[in-house]
Structure formats: structure tokens, C-alpha cells
C-alpha positions in Angstrom: -0.2 -0.3 0.3 1.5 3.6 -0.6 1.7 4.6 3.2 3.8 1.2 3.5 6.1 2.5 1.0 5.9 5.8 2.0 7.6 4.5 5.2 9.8 2.1 4.1 11.2 5.0 1.3 11.3 8.0 3.9 13.3 5.8 6.5 15.3 5.1 3.8 16.0 8.3 2.4 16.7 9.7 6.2 19.2 6.5 6.8 21.0 7.4 3.5 20.3 4.0 2.3 18.0 5.1 -0.6 20.2 4.8 -3.3 20.8 0.8 -3.6 17.2 0.1 -1.6 15.3 -2.7 -3.2 11.4 -3.6 -2.9 10.7 -5.0 0.2 9.9 -7.7 -0.5 12.8 -10.4 0.1 12.4 -12.2 -3.4 11.9 -8.7 -5.5 15.4 -7.3 -6.4 13.5 -4.5 -8.2 14.7 -1.0 -7.0 11.9 1.9 -7.1 12.7 4.4 -10.1 12.7 8.5 -9.1 9.3 8.7 -10.4 7.9 6.1 -8.0 9.8 7.8 -5.0 8.6 11.2 -6.0 4.9 9.5 -6.4 5.4 8.0 -3.2 6.7 11.0 -1.0 4.6 13.8 -0.5 7.2 16.1 2.1 9.7 18.6 0.3 12.0 17.7 2.6 12.4 14.4 2.0 12.7 14.5 -1.6 15.6 17.3 -1.6 17.3 14.3 1.1 16.8 12.0 -1.3 18.1 14.2 -4.5 21.0 15.4 -2.7 21.4 11.5 -1.9 21.3 10.9 -5.6 23.7 14.0 -6.2 26.7 12.0 -3.2 25.9 9.1 -5.4 26.5 10.4 -8.7 30.2 12.2 -7.9 31.1 9.1 -5.6 30.8 7.0 -8.9 32.4 9.3 -11.3 36.8 9.3 -11.2 36.7 12.6 -12.0 34.7 14.1 -10.0 35.0 15.0 -6.1 33.9 18.0 -3.3 35.7 20.9 -2.2 37.1 20.1 1.2 36.7 23.8 2.5 37.0 23.1 6.8 34.6 26.1 6.5 32.0 24.0 4.3 31.5 23.8 1.2 29.1 21.8 -1.1 30.9 22.7 -5.0 31.8 19.8 -7.3 35.6 20.3 -8.4 36.9 18.6 -11.6 39.5 16.6 -11.9 42.3 18.2 -14.0 43.9 15.2 -15.0 47.4 16.8 -13.3 47.5 15.1 -10.3 47.3 18.9 -8.6 44.2 20.5 -7.3 42.7 23.7 -8.3 40.9 26.6 -7.0 37.1 26.1 -6.0 35.0 28.5 -7.9 32.4 28.9 -4.9 35.1 29.3 -2.2 38.4 29.7 -3.2 39.7 26.4 -1.6 42.5 24.4 -2.7 41.8 20.4 -2.7 44.5 17.6 -3.0 42.4 15.0 -5.6 44.7 12.2 -5.1 45.0 11.7 -1.3 42.6 12.1 2.0 44.3 15.1 2.8 42.0 18.3 3.8 43.8 20.9 1.2 46.8 20.6 -1.5 50.3 20.3 0.1 52.4 21.4 -3.0 56.0 20.9 -2.8 54.8 17.5 -0.1 53.5 14.8 -2.4 50.6 12.9 -1.0 52.5 10.0 0.1 54.9 12.7 2.9 50.8 13.3 4.4 50.6 10.1 5.3 52.2 10.2 8.4 50.1 12.2 11.0 50.3 12.9 14.1 47.6 13.7 16.8 48.2 17.3 18.2 46.7 15.7 21.2 48.6 12.7 22.9 51.4 12.3 19.7 49.6 9.1 19.0 51.2 8.8 15.0 49.1 7.2 12.8 48.7 6.2 8.8 46.6 8.5 7.1 45.4 5.9 4.0 44.9 2.7 6.6 44.0 4.8 10.0 46.3 2.4 11.6 49.6 2.9 14.2 52.7 4.5 12.3 54.8 2.4 13.8 55.4 -0.2 13.4 53.6 -1.5 10.5 54.9 1.3 8.3 58.7 2.6 7.3 59.8 4.4 10.6 61.3 7.8 10.0 62.0 9.2 12.9 64.3 6.4 15.0 66.8 4.7 14.1 67.0 1.5 16.1 70.7 1.2 15.6 71.9 4.2 17.3 70.2 6.3 20.3 72.2 9.1 19.6 70.5 8.8 16.0 66.8 8.8 17.4 67.9 11.5 19.2 68.8 13.5 16.5 66.1 12.9 14.8 63.8 13.6 16.8 65.2 16.7 16.6 65.1 17.0 13.7 62.1 16.3 13.0 61.0 19.0 15.9 62.6 21.6 13.8 61.0 21.2 10.4 57.8 20.2 12.4 57.9 24.1 14.4 58.5 26.1 11.3 56.0 23.9 9.9 53.0 24.8 12.6 54.9 28.5 12.6 53.9 29.0 8.9 50.4 27.8 8.7 49.7 30.2 11.7 51.3 32.8 10.2 48.4 31.9 6.8 45.7 32.0 8.8 46.9 35.7 10.2 47.3 36.7 6.0 43.4 34.8 6.3 42.6 37.4 8.9 44.1 40.5 7.4 42.3 39.7 3.8 38.9 39.6 5.9 39.7 42.7 8.2 40.9 44.8 4.9 38.0 43.0 2.8 35.7 44.7 5.5 37.4 48.4 5.6 36.9 48.3 1.7 32.8 48.1 2.0 32.7 50.9 3.4 31.7 54.1 2.0 34.4 57.2 1.4 37.1 54.6 1.6 39.4 54.3 -1.7 39.7 50.8 -3.3 41.8 48.1 -1.4 41.9 46.1 -3.5 45.5 45.9 -4.3 45.4 45.1 -0.4 43.3 42.1 -1.0 45.5 40.9 -3.5 48.3 41.0 -1.5 47.3 38.8 1.6 45.7 36.5 -1.1 49.4 36.2 -2.2 50.7 36.1 1.4 48.4 33.3 2.6 49.7 31.0 -0.5 53.3 32.0 0.4 53.1 30.7 3.7 51.3 27.5 2.5 53.9 26.5 0.6 56.5 27.8 3.3 54.4 25.3 5.5 54.5 22.1 3.2 57.8 22.4 2.0 59.0 22.2 5.5 57.1 18.3 5.0 59.1 18.1 1.4 62.5 19.2 3.1 62.1 16.5 6.2 61.0 13.3 4.1 63.4 14.5 1.4 66.6 12.0 0.9 68.7 13.4 -1.9 71.3 16.4 -0.5 72.5 17.9 -3.6 68.7 18.5 -4.5 68.1 19.4 -1.1 70.6 22.5 -1.1 68.7 23.7 -4.2 65.1 23.7 -2.2 66.5 24.6 1.1 68.0 28.1 -1.0 64.5 28.9 -2.8 62.7 27.9 0.4 64.8 30.6 2.5 64.6 33.0 -0.2 60.8 32.9 -0.6 61.1 33.1 3.4 62.6 36.0 3.3 60.7 37.9 1.2 57.7 36.5 2.5 58.8 37.9 5.5 58.7 41.5 4.0 55.4 41.2 2.4 
């Protein structure tokens, strides 16, 4: 009957299980069509949830589509460009990574560099991809089982790079806050255009982001010759960024 179907479909939609749901009769594998569901469900809110579920299922099935990962919240769908790098969201300007589950694009650090995560509260190390403890199932970058002194050196090295990375992330947050304040001031009457200041803040944000992930890249890079060049470029960028 229609009331039974309505209750069944409503429950499925509420539980986000409507996309692959079948007829409630155990012997029947038929799936209700969109037209059928819309004819049964009268609530506009439930129909809206159903349409969102369809869209979510479509995006998850398409390898060239992904959702914007802005932690502040954004429902924009992004088209992957096939180059392995993220692109700015047309709605919120957030740059997502297309190749891994990290929240934002992290150039020049690779996706594998971003796999090792550490909890800021308890310092538990785990792998971002499989969510299992980093040790002993993964290659250990921080400690050396042969020499205690080398282990201490590795730990100090990690702390140095981590502090630099954290500093640049905080500096980036300051730049974002500054841009928001300037943006609110520019909207006031009798204030001349501050577009050039806003553009400078955007450049500052991007530079701080690159500097932060350069710390990750440098920490994992084992090529001494290339590291000399990277460190020189990073030092130059940091110098100009501080001046800006």
C-alpha cells in the first residue's frame, strides 16, 4: 500500500540508504525509480534529501569528480584536471588535493608525505590512508634502532621542521584574518579601493602555505644535492614573504 511504501522509502532516505534500496519483499530485487519515489513521498524536505543522496552517489561513482574539502564547509563539486594537482574551488577558492584524503592541496609535499599524521593532543602517530598506528607497520622515519644518538638527532630534526611548519600555518591564518578585516573596511563609504591590499593578502596566504608544506617536503627528502637548492629557494621565499 502507499502508506507502507511511504514509510519504507522515508526511512531509507533518512538513513542515507535509498540509492541502492530494493523492493521490501525479500524475493524481489527491483529498485524503485525516481519517478516512483517522487509520486509516493509528499514531503519536500524528504525529497530534497533524496536528491542530495542521488547527487552524492553520482559524484562518488565518477572518478573525475570530487567534493571541495574546505573544512569551513562547501558543497561545491570539483572537476579533476588529470594533472594530479588541486584547483581552486570556484565558490570558496579553497584548493583541494585530488589524489589523497588530505584536506587541502599540499605542494610541494607529496601525498605520501602527508600520510603520516600525529595527533596534536596525545602525539599518537597513525597513517592517514589506513588509519592504523604508524609503528611498527610502516617505515619509521623518526627513530633509528641501531643508535640512540641518531634517534635523538632524528627527533630533534623532526621537532625543528614541525615548529617551522606550524609557524607558517599560523602566519597563514593571520594573513586570512587580515584579508577579512581589510575586506570589511573596503566596503565602508568614502574609502578608496583597497584591491591591491587584498591581492597582497592572497599572495601572502599562498606563500605561507607553500612554505609550510616545503617543511614537510624537506623533512622527507633524502637527496642532499637537491635539498641544498630547495633550502635556498625556501629561504629566499621566506625572506620575501616576511617582507611582504
